[in-house]
C-alpha positions in Angstrom: 9.1 -45.8 -61.8 11.3 -48.5 -60.2 12.3 -48.1 -56.6 14.0 -50.9 -54.7 13.0 -50.9 -51.1 12.4 -53.5 -48.4 9.1 -52.0 -47.1 7.3 -49.8 -49.6 4.7 -48.7 -47.0 7.5 -46.4 -45.6 7.8 -44.4 -48.7 6.5 -41.0 -49.7 7.0 -40.3 -53.4 6.5 -36.8 -55.0 6.9 -35.5 -58.5 8.3 -31.9 -58.4 7.6 -29.7 -61.4 10.0 -27.1 -62.7 7.9 -24.3 -61.0 8.1 -26.1 -57.6 4.6 -27.6 -57.7 4.5 -30.9 -55.9 2.4 -33.9 -57.1 2.1 -36.7 -54.6 2.4 -40.2 -56.3 2.7 -42.5 -53.3 2.0 -41.8 -49.6 3.0 -44.7 -47.3 0.8 -47.2 -49.1 1.6 -50.8 -50.0 2.2 -52.2 -46.6 5.1 -54.5 -46.1 5.5 -55.4 -49.8 8.9 -54.8 -51.3 9.7 -52.4 -54.1 7.7 -50.0 -56.2 7.3 -51.0 -59.9 4.5 -48.8 -61.0 3.2 -46.3 -63.5 1.4 -43.3 -62.3 -0.9 -41.0 -64.3 -1.3 -37.3 -63.3 -3.0 -34.4 -65.1 -0.1 -32.1 -65.6 -1.7 -29.9 -68.3 -1.2 -26.8 -66.3 2.6 -27.4 -66.2 5.2 -26.5 -68.8 7.1 -29.5 -70.1 10.4 -27.5 -70.3 12.6 -27.4 -67.2 13.9 -29.8 -64.6 11.5 -32.3 -63.1 12.5 -34.2 -60.0 11.4 -37.3 -58.2 11.5 -36.9 -54.5 11.4 -40.0 -52.3 11.4 -40.0 -48.6 11.5 -43.0 -46.2 9.2 -42.0 -43.4 10.4 -44.8 -41.1 13.6 -46.3 -39.8 15.4 -49.6 -40.4 14.7 -50.3 -44.1 16.9 -49.3 -47.0 16.4 -48.7 -50.7 17.2 -46.7 -53.8 15.7 -45.3 -57.0 16.5 -47.8 -59.7 15.0 -45.7 -62.5 12.1 -43.4 -63.5 10.9 -41.4 -66.4 8.3 -38.8 -67.2 6.3 -38.6 -70.3 4.3 -35.3 -70.9 
């Protein structure tokens, strides 16, 4: 995933499966560093690959800005 943000320690990033199951990928870690350019590995063997997967990103603090520059999932 590639997220442009001025303070990555503010971010909570979740992968949401088609059935609504939520898999946390990042939870306010990384301190004051900029951006998230990272690959995550999760065991999703209990999930069906078909359907709409979503990446949910929340900025849990104020004053900084950012955007999702790109992401992909490989099952």
